[in-house]
N, C-alpha and C positions, 0 to 999 in steps of 0.2 A: 223377948224375942225379937228375932231379925229381920228388919225391912224386905220384902221380895224385890228383887233389880230386875223386874222384868222392863225391856225396853218397849215392851206392844202398850197400847192404849186401852185395848181390851180384857185388859185382866183386871179378875174380879179380885183375884190374891193381894194383899198390902204386905203381911208378915205370916213368918211361920217360925215355930221351935222343935227343936230335932229332941227324941228322947231318945232311950235305947230302942224300944221298941213300938215308936209310937213318933208319930209327927202333927202337932199343935197347925192349926190354920188361921191365920186372920181375916177374915172378907171385907171388901169394901163398906159394908153396911155396919160393921164393928162385930159380926156373929164369928164367935171361934169354935170349930168343929176339932175334935181329938180324934183323928184314926189311926187305929192300932193294930198290930196283928193279929188280935185276935176279932178286930172286927171286920178288917179288910185284909188280912194274909201278909204273909212276909213278903213275898215279890213287891207287890202293889206297893207297901210303906217303902221299900230300897227305892224304888222307880219314884217316887213322891219324894227322897230324901235327896237325890239323886238331883232330879230337876230344881226344885225349892234353892241347891248350891247352884246349881246353872244358873237360874235366874230365866228359866224357858218354858214353855209349856206344861208346865203346874196346872191354870185354871183349866186347860183341853184334859189332860187326865186324868183331873176329877170331874168333870163332867160327862166323860166318855166309858169310866172303868171302876169308878170306887162313891157315884154322887150319895149315893142313900149308905152307903158300910162304914157309918163313923159311928164310933164308939159312943160320944157323949156329946152336945150341942153346950155351949157355956154361953 
């Protein structure tokens, strides 16, 4: 996983891993959620990948758009 480079102190995301059709997100509590095209939709996955790489807005996006639309919690 890559470290999430957010400048915000309020971020819940600490790391992410981009897959072809998915993104795995690791949160501060150690939980990892896998969001996929199947579970969250292609646009949401593309948006999340862009935000993760930018290092800004990913936690907010998850909370507002895909919170419960994960494929699996690891």
